[in-house]
Structures are given as structure tokens and as C-alpha cells.
C-alpha positions, 0 to 999 in steps of 0.5 A: 104304716098303720091304718090308725096313723092314716085316720089320725091324718084324716082327723087333722084334714077334717077338723077333728082335732080332739079325736086326733089327740085321743087317737095318738095316745096309747090306750084311748077311750072313746065316746059313742059319737067318736067311735061312730066317727072312727068306724065311718073313717075306717069304712072309708079307708077300706073303700079308698084302698080297694078303689086304689087297687081296682081303679088306679094302681093294681096290687100285684102278686105272683103265686105258685099254682098247681093246675089239674084239667086246665082249670084254675078256680079263682077260690083256690087263689090266696087273694081276691082276683081282679085281673090276670097278667100272666100265667107261666109254666115251670120254665117261665114260658107264658101260657095262653089262658081264657078268663071266665066268671069264676075260673081260668082255662089254661092251655098247658101245665101252669106253675105260676100266675101273676094277678092283681087283687082286691086288698083285705078289709083292714082294722084300725090296728092293721098294717097297710101294705106298701104299694108303689109309692102310696103314702099315708097322705094319699090315703088320707086325702081319699078317706077325707073326701069320702068322710066329708061326703058322708058328712054332707060337706060336698064342697070340701069333699071335692077339694080332698078328692081332687088332691087324692086323684092328682096324687094318684096320677103323679104316682101312676105316670111313667117316670124316667127317660121318655124316648121317641122314635127316630124320625124317618121317611115312610 
């Protein structure tokens, strides 16, 4: 799914039908005001994308690393780190580590790290990463809410924000069988 498709959905949600039609064409030309609206929606999209990754559904990655002197600088990782979930040696054994402001101190010889990250800022023609059931509709709910807040229509923004948060809650909730422990006497 492309960012452009999500912005088309947002246009539908916020009543920008003309802008939606133009976005759906092959090579549209926009007036200055229309381009301004698209730029605002794009900034809102990137804000929502980073909000999802940092507060609701972690975007996880596993990366091979080479650690010297037990220190791994965040700048040596390929993505912007939010939280570290595990550090392993070449045999897959979890290693102890301690987080600092811009590096990790690791006990042992680490060969891989699993961490959550902030997604990169995307442009209108970029592809959106598929993450754990996130759909264009969910992104569009969040972007519509942010866009309407900027536009000063807070009552409508609250409706879209509620839909956005409810959709994220459904994705984030545990699916499948829930097993309870057997009852017994203590």
C-alpha cells in the first residue's frame, strides 16, 4: 500500500472529494492550496506512523551486529532505535545488556539484536511497511483526526481519533485461545 492511497482515503473521510479525484489520476496538477493540504496530510501521516510504532504496535527488526569493547552505539544500527528486546550471541543465547542514552553495554560477544524502531519519514509515492494487520483504513483514521485538529474541527477529529484508537486496540489485543490456570487449593 502506498502513502498516496492512504491520503486518498483521508480525503474521502474529511470531505475533500475534488482533491481525492485529482490524487486518483495518473499525473495530477495541484493548485497551491491543494498542494498545501496534501503536504499537511503527509506530515500527519508521518506523525501517525511514528505514533503507532512508538506507542501502540512496536515495529520490530532483527539485525546482525559486531560488538567491540562491549559497547554498541545506536548510530551503528540501521534504524532509529526505540527499545531493545534481546541481544544474542552467535549460538542464540540471550545476553545481558544495559541501555544508556546513546549506546548499549553488552556482557559477552553479541552477534544479533532485536529492537523496535521509529519508521522513516515517507513521501507520497513511498510504500508503507506491512506491520501486524495495520491497514490503510486504520492509518487514514489517524491521519484524518490529526488533519481535522490542525484544520480546527475538533469535534470531528475526536470521532476519527476514537475509531483510530479502537482499531489499534483490536489489532493489539491478544487473539486466539485464552487458557486460565487450573483451580486449586493453596
